[in-house]
C-alpha positions in Angstrom: -74.0 92.4 -86.9 -75.4 88.9 -87.1 -72.2 87.6 -85.4 -72.7 90.2 -82.6 -76.3 89.1 -82.1 -75.2 85.4 -81.8 -72.7 86.4 -79.0 -75.4 88.4 -77.2 -77.8 85.4 -77.3 -75.1 83.1 -76.0 -74.4 85.5 -73.1 -78.0 85.7 -72.1 -78.4 82.0 -72.2 -75.3 81.6 -70.0 -76.7 84.0 -67.4 -80.0 82.1 -67.3 -78.3 78.8 -67.0 -76.1 80.0 -64.1 -79.2 81.4 -62.4 -81.0 78.0 -62.7 -77.9 76.2 -61.3 -77.6 78.7 -58.4 -81.3 78.3 -57.6 -80.9 74.5 -57.5 -77.8 74.7 -55.3 -79.5 77.1 -52.9 -82.5 74.8 -52.7 -80.2 71.9 -52.0 -78.5 73.8 -49.2 -81.8 74.7 -47.6 -82.8 71.0 -47.8 -79.6 69.9 -46.1 -80.0 72.4 -43.3 -83.6 71.4 -42.7 -82.5 67.7 -42.4 -79.7 68.7 -40.0 -82.2 70.6 -37.9 -84.5 67.5 -37.8 -81.5 65.3 -36.7 -80.7 67.6 -33.8 -84.3 67.4 -32.6 -84.1 63.6 -32.7 -80.8 63.5 -30.9 -82.1 65.5 -28.0 -85.3 63.4 -27.6 -85.3 61.8 -24.1 -85.0 58.0 -24.1 -86.6 56.0 -21.4 -84.0 54.5 -19.0 -83.8 50.7 -19.0 -82.9 49.1 -15.6 -81.0 45.9 -15.9 -80.7 43.2 -13.3 -78.8 40.0 -14.0 -78.6 41.3 -17.6 -82.4 41.5 -18.0 -84.6 44.6 -18.4 -86.2 43.9 -15.0 -89.3 46.0 -15.5 -90.5 43.5 -18.1 -90.8 40.8 -15.5 -92.6 40.1 -12.2 -89.8 39.3 -9.8 -89.8 37.3 -6.5 -86.7 37.2 -4.4 -86.0 34.9 -1.4 -83.1 33.2 0.4 -82.3 29.5 0.2 -83.6 27.8 3.4 -81.8 25.0 5.2 -81.9 21.6 3.4 -83.5 23.2 0.3 -82.3 22.2 -3.2 -82.8 23.6 -6.7 -85.5 21.0 -7.2 -87.5 21.8 -4.0 -87.3 25.5 -4.8 -88.4 25.2 -8.4 -91.3 22.9 -7.5 -92.6 25.7 -5.3 -93.2 27.6 -8.6 -94.8 24.7 -10.4 -91.8 23.8 -12.6 -92.2 20.2 -13.7 -89.8 17.4 -12.7 -88.9 16.8 -16.3 -87.8 20.4 -16.8 -85.9 20.3 -13.5 -84.1 17.1 -14.5 -83.1 18.5 -17.9 -81.9 21.8 -16.4 -79.8 20.0 -13.8 -78.1 18.0 -16.5 -77.5 21.2 -18.6 -75.9 22.9 -15.5 -73.2 20.2 -15.0 -70.6 22.1 -17.0 -71.5 25.4 -15.4 -72.5 24.8 -11.8 -73.1 21.8 -9.5 -76.7 22.3 -8.4 -76.0 20.3 -5.2 -73.8 23.1 -4.0 -76.4 25.7 -3.4 -76.0 27.0 0.1 -78.6 28.1 2.7 -78.7 31.9 3.2 -77.8 32.7 -0.4 -80.3 34.8 -2.3 -82.2 33.8 -5.4 -84.7 35.4 -7.7 -87.4 34.0 -10.0 -88.5 36.1 -13.0 -92.1 35.6 -14.2 -94.0 36.7 -17.2 -96.3 39.7 -16.6 -99.6 38.1 -17.4 -102.3 36.1 -15.8 -100.4 32.8 -16.1 -97.3 34.2 -14.3 -95.0 31.6 -15.9 -91.5 31.3 -14.3 -89.0 32.0 -17.1 -85.7 32.4 -15.2 -84.3 31.2 -11.9 -81.2 33.1 -10.8 -79.0 31.9 -7.9 -76.4 34.2 -6.3 -73.4 32.0 -5.9 -71.2 34.8 -4.5 -71.7 38.5 -3.9 -70.4 39.0 -7.5 -71.2 35.8 -9.4 -74.7 34.5 -10.2 -76.1 31.5 -12.1 -79.0 31.9 -14.6 -81.3 28.9 -15.2 -83.3 29.6 -18.4 -86.5 27.7 -17.8 -88.1 28.5 -21.2 -88.1 25.9 -24.0 -84.4 26.6 -24.7 -83.4 25.3 -21.2 -80.0 26.9 -20.8 -77.7 27.6 -17.9 -75.0 30.3 -17.8 -72.9 32.4 -15.4 -73.0 36.1 -15.0 -71.2 38.7 -12.9 -72.6 41.9 -11.2 -70.9 45.2 -11.7 -68.2 45.9 -9.1 -68.0 49.6 -8.0 -64.9 50.8 -6.2 -64.9 53.6 -3.8 -61.6 55.4 -2.9 -61.4 56.2 0.8 -59.0 57.6 3.4 -59.1 57.0 7.1 -57.0 58.0 10.1 -57.0 56.4 13.6 -55.0 55.4 16.7 -54.9 52.2 18.6 -56.5 52.0 22.0 -56.9 48.3 22.5 -56.3 46.4 19.2 -55.9 47.2 15.5 -59.1 45.3 14.7 -61.1 47.5 17.2 -59.4 50.6 15.8 -60.7 49.8 12.4 -64.3 49.3 13.8 -64.0 52.7 15.6 -62.8 54.4 12.4 -66.0 53.0 10.7 -64.0 50.8 8.3 -64.0 47.2 7.4 -62.0 45.3 10.1 -60.5 43.1 7.4 -58.4 46.1 6.6 -56.3 45.1 9.6 -55.5 41.8 7.9 -54.4 43.7 4.8 -52.1 45.8 6.9 -50.6 42.8 8.6 -49.8 41.3 5.2 -48.2 44.5 3.8 -46.1 45.0 6.9 -45.5 41.3 7.5 -41.7 41.8 7.0 -41.2 45.1 8.8 -43.6 45.5 11.8 -44.3 43.0 14.5 -48.1 43.2 14.6 -48.1 41.1 17.8 -46.2 43.9 19.5 -48.2 47.0 18.5 -49.9 48.8 21.3 -51.8 51.8 22.6 -50.8 55.1 20.9 -49.7 53.6 17.6 -51.4 55.3 14.6 -52.4 54.6 11.0 -53.3 56.7 8.0 -54.6 54.7 5.0 -55.8 55.4 1.5 -57.6 52.4 0.0 -60.2 51.2 -2.4 -63.2 49.2 -1.2 -65.4 47.2 -3.6 -69.2 47.3 -3.6 -71.9 45.4 -5.4 -75.5 46.6 -5.3 -74.3 49.4 -2.9 -73.1 46.7 -0.4 -69.5 46.1 0.6 -68.1 42.7 -0.6 -65.1 42.8 1.7 -62.6 43.3 -1.1 -60.0 45.9 -0.2 -57.0 47.2 -2.0 -54.6 49.4 0.1 -53.1 52.1 -2.1 -50.9 54.0 0.4 -50.5 53.9 4.1 -48.4 55.3 6.9 -48.3 53.1 10.1 -46.8 55.0 13.0 -45.3 52.3 15.3 -43.5 53.4 18.4 -43.4 57.0 17.1 -41.7 55.8 13.8 -43.2 56.4 10.4 -43.6 53.3 8.2 -44.8 54.3 4.7 -46.0 51.8 2.1 -47.1 52.6 -1.5 -48.6 50.1 -3.9 -46.7 50.1 -7.2 -47.0 47.9 -10.3 -44.0 46.9 -12.4 -45.0 44.9 -15.5 -47.3 42.2 -14.2 -46.0 42.3 -10.6 -47.3 44.5 -7.8 -45.7 45.2 -4.5 -45.4 47.7 -1.7 -42.4 50.1 -1.4 -41.3 52.7 1.1 -40.7 56.4 0.3 -37.2 55.6 -1.0 -38.5 53.0 -3.4 -37.2 50.0 -1.2 -39.4 46.9 -1.1 -41.3 46.2 2.1 -40.9 42.5 1.3 -38.0 40.8 3.1 -36.4 37.4 2.8 -38.4 36.3 5.9 -41.9 37.1 7.2 -42.0 38.6 10.7 -44.4 35.9 12.0 -45.7 32.5 10.9 -49.4 33.5 11.7 -51.4 36.2 10.1 -52.9 37.6 13.2 -52.8 36.4 16.8 -51.0 37.2 20.1 -47.8 36.2 21.7 -48.3 34.1 24.8 -44.7 33.5 25.7 -41.4 35.0 24.5 -37.9 33.8 23.9 -36.2 33.0 27.3 -33.3 31.2 28.7 -35.2 30.5 32.0 -38.9 30.2 31.6 -41.3 28.5 34.0 -42.9 25.6 32.1 -46.7 25.4 32.9 -46.8 21.6 32.4 -43.5 20.4 33.8 -43.8 22.9 36.7 -40.1 23.9 36.6 -37.9 26.5 35.0 -36.0 25.7 31.8 -34.9 27.4 28.5 -37.6 28.3 26.0 -35.8 29.1 22.8 -38.8 30.1 20.8 -41.9 32.3 20.7 -45.4 31.0 21.5 -48.3 32.3 19.5 -51.7 31.7 21.0 -54.3 31.0 18.4 -57.4 28.7 18.0 -56.9 25.1 16.9 -56.9 24.9 13.1 -55.4 28.3 12.5 -53.1 28.1 9.4 -49.4 28.2 10.0 -47.2 29.7 7.3 -43.5 29.2 6.5 -41.6 32.5 7.0 -39.5 31.9 3.9 -38.7 29.7 0.9 -37.0 26.4 1.9 -37.0 22.6 2.1 -38.7 20.5 4.7 -35.9 18.6 6.5 -37.9 17.0 9.3 -41.5 16.1 10.0 -42.7 14.0 12.9 -43.7 13.8 16.5 -41.5 14.9 19.4 -42.2 12.7 22.4 -40.2 15.1 24.7 -42.8 17.9 24.3 -43.0 19.4 20.8 -45.8 17.2 19.5 -46.3 17.3 15.8 -43.5 19.5 14.3 -41.9 20.5 11.0 -38.3 21.8 10.4 -37.4 23.8 7.4 -34.0 24.7 6.0 -34.1 28.1 4.3 -30.5 28.5 3.2 -27.0 27.8 4.5 -27.5 30.0 7.5 -31.2 29.9 8.7 -33.7 27.2 9.6 -37.0 27.2 11.4 -39.1 24.8 13.4 -42.9 24.8 14.0 -44.3 22.8 17.0 -47.5 21.6 18.6 -49.3 21.4 15.3 -52.7 19.7 15.3 -52.0 18.4 11.8 -49.8 18.9 8.8 -50.9 20.6 5.5 -51.4 18.3 2.5 -48.2 17.2 0.7 -45.9 18.5 3.5 -43.3 15.7 3.6 -39.6 15.6 4.1 -37.8 16.9 1.0 -40.8 19.1 -0.1 -39.8 22.5 -1.5 -42.1 25.3 -0.2 -42.6 29.0 -0.9 -42.7 31.9 1.6 -46.2 32.2 3.1 -47.3 28.7 2.1 -49.5 26.9 4.7 -47.5 24.0 6.2 -49.7 23.0 9.1 -52.3 24.1 11.6 -52.2 25.3 15.2 -52.9 22.6 17.8 -51.9 21.4 21.4 -50.1 18.2 20.7 -47.2 17.3 23.0 -46.7 19.2 26.3 -49.2 22.0 25.9 -51.9 23.5 28.2 -53.8 24.9 25.2 -53.6 25.5 21.4 -50.6 27.5 20.4 -47.6 27.5 18.0 -44.1 27.2 19.4 -42.0 28.9 16.7 -38.2 28.6 16.6 -35.4 30.2 14.5 -31.9 28.9 14.2 -28.9 30.8 12.8 -25.9 28.6 12.0 -27.5 25.9 14.1 -28.0 28.1 17.3 -31.4 29.3 18.5 -32.0 33.0 18.2 -34.8 35.3 19.2 -37.3 35.3 16.3 -38.6 38.8 17.3 -35.1 40.3 17.0 -34.1 38.6 13.7 -33.2 41.0 10.9 -34.0 40.2 7.3 -32.6 41.8 4.1 -35.1 43.3 1.7 -35.7 42.1 -1.9 -35.1 44.2 -5.0 -36.2 47.9 -4.9 -38.1 49.7 -7.7 -36.3 49.1 -10.9 -34.3 52.0 -12.3 -36.4 52.3 -15.5 -39.5 52.8 -13.3 -38.0 55.0 -10.7 -39.2 58.4 -12.1 -42.8 57.1 -12.5 -42.7 55.7 -8.9 -41.4 59.0 -7.5 -44.2 60.9 -9.2 -46.9 58.6 -7.9 -45.4 58.3 -4.5 -45.1 62.0 -3.9 -48.7 62.6 -5.0 -49.9 59.9 -2.5 -47.6 61.2 0.2 -49.3 64.6 -0.2 -52.7 63.0 0.2 -51.6 61.1 3.3 -50.2 64.2 4.9 -53.4 66.2 4.6 -54.4 67.8 7.9 -57.7 65.9 8.0 -58.4 62.5 6.5 -61.6 62.6 4.3 -63.6 60.1 2.2 -62.5 60.5 -1.4 -65.3 60.2 -4.0 
């Protein structure tokens, strides 16, 4: 009996102990849930938005913005805001490794950030060196100078248009940056003669345009385009293989060729290849085995392909300043009437396709500034406008499937019934 009572007492004690443990655990659970509820409330509390400009919380300063006037320097600008000569001298020395203070340009914007008190002390001077890059002059006791960059925002767009007068004007009429015409001339430099395009030719372009502070900074990247030249489709799709990017057609063939179509980026043809052309200076008919490109004096002239300069000099019989380049065992080119040669362009110099070799001029027998461009095949002059050039390597086999997928998606966008602005 005594043994039974001991067991009973042990059982009761166990129940009581379990009850106490359960109560403690329940209390702990409630406490945790209450904390979790508090945390949720904190997470949903609205936080005041901080507006940054040049990396500073701009609401904490009084800001004055102006443009650099003609003949103004950093010193004259800072003196307007009562910055001492000693501080200006020290900050100019500090800037040497970051920015040459003598190179500030009129028309560029700057801002001065002041303290928000009765003293209105200038703490920072910020000069906008480019639309993207700015230079911060810390005028406080620390006296520091550093560079910063604004955020670049890219907008994806699509435009369609047709040419009535010129490609440049067509871009303006399509409410697009006219510099897009230069991008197209670069992409199609090997396949389309942009000096021969005319009324009725069409374009359909998908591209990215860069903006800073909601303003275009004239940085454009063409993603896909179809240029319809003489009723013929000419597709181009941007594609990256490793660290190299190029433009390829719908079959994956590169648009880049062994030779550029023209030695100038954008101009007009004033005289074509002819065996019997009337010379405006000599006043008689004679062969003109080249193409004349009219352009302003100083316009850069580019080599149409890799090669070696074989001749450089002055032709007394009419060519003026000229350069001859041997590209391979078959082709060579000559560039005449140059106003001057580019730096380091001497006989024996190896040059790359698209490299500037000289500048348009009117030296020799010329009525105005232009480039007389000539192409020789196995030593005989041929019409540059009819020269065919083999393409470089197509999309690599290991990237072919990825290219096909990207190209087909872009092709579908290009072939939409109506071109729209893509957000």
